[in-house]
C-alpha positions in Angstrom: -7.8 7.8 4.9 -8.8 5.5 2.1 -6.1 6.2 -0.5 -7.9 5.0 -3.5 -11.1 6.8 -2.9 -9.6 9.7 -0.8 -12.1 9.5 2.0 -11.4 9.9 5.8 -13.0 7.3 7.9 -13.7 7.9 11.6 -12.5 4.4 12.5 -9.2 2.9 11.3 -9.4 -0.7 10.1 -6.4 -3.0 9.7 -7.9 -4.8 6.9 -8.7 -1.6 5.0 -5.3 -0.2 5.6 -3.7 -3.3 4.2 -5.9 -3.3 1.1 -5.1 0.3 0.4 -1.4 -0.2 0.8 -1.4 -3.2 -1.6 -3.3 -1.2 -4.1 -1.1 1.8 -3.8 2.1 -0.2 -4.0 0.7 -2.0 -7.0 0.1 1.3 -8.7 3.7 2.3 -7.9 4.9 -0.8 -9.8 2.8 0.3 -12.7 4.3 3.7 -12.9 7.8 2.8 -11.8 7.7 4.6 -8.4 8.5 1.7 -6.1 11.6 3.3 -4.8 9.9 6.4 -3.6 7.0 4.5 -2.0 9.4 2.3 -0.1 11.8 5.1 0.9 9.4 8.0 1.6 5.7 6.9 1.7 5.6 3.8 3.7 7.8 5.4 6.3 5.6 8.6 6.5 2.3 6.6 6.5 3.4 4.3 9.3 4.2 7.4 11.5 0.5 8.4 11.6 -1.2 5.1 12.6 -1.4 3.8 16.1 1.5 1.7 17.4 -0.7 -1.4 18.1 -1.9 -1.3 14.4 1.5 -0.4 13.0 3.1 -3.4 14.5 0.5 -5.6 12.5 1.5 -4.2 9.1 4.2 -6.1 7.4 5.6 -4.0 4.4 7.3 -6.9 2.9 4.0 -8.8 2.9 2.3 -5.7 1.4 4.8 -5.4 -1.4 4.6 -9.3 -2.1 0.9 -9.1 -2.4 1.0 -6.1 -4.6 3.6 -7.7 -6.8 1.4 -10.9 -7.2 -1.6 -8.9 -8.0 0.3 -6.8 -10.5 1.6 -9.9 -12.3 -2.1 -11.3 -12.4 -4.0 -8.1 -13.2 -2.0 -5.8 -15.3 1.8 -5.8 -15.7 1.3 -6.9 -19.2 -0.4 -3.6 -20.0 2.9 -1.8 -19.1 5.4 -3.8 -20.9 
């Protein structure tokens, strides 16, 4: 599932998943929902992807990338 465009793709791609997770977490920073995303969403999302791909997704890396993007692209809009 492509989170930002709500499409279901026949093949899962690691690159696409990482990009979606970064965007999703960045949005959670914008609306102040980081705790829920970290506690509930990531845990649930990871349950539904194959183990070989799950092991390649580093949530801390996702959060770091999202935070850097948020600093560059938009946190000033929300302060």
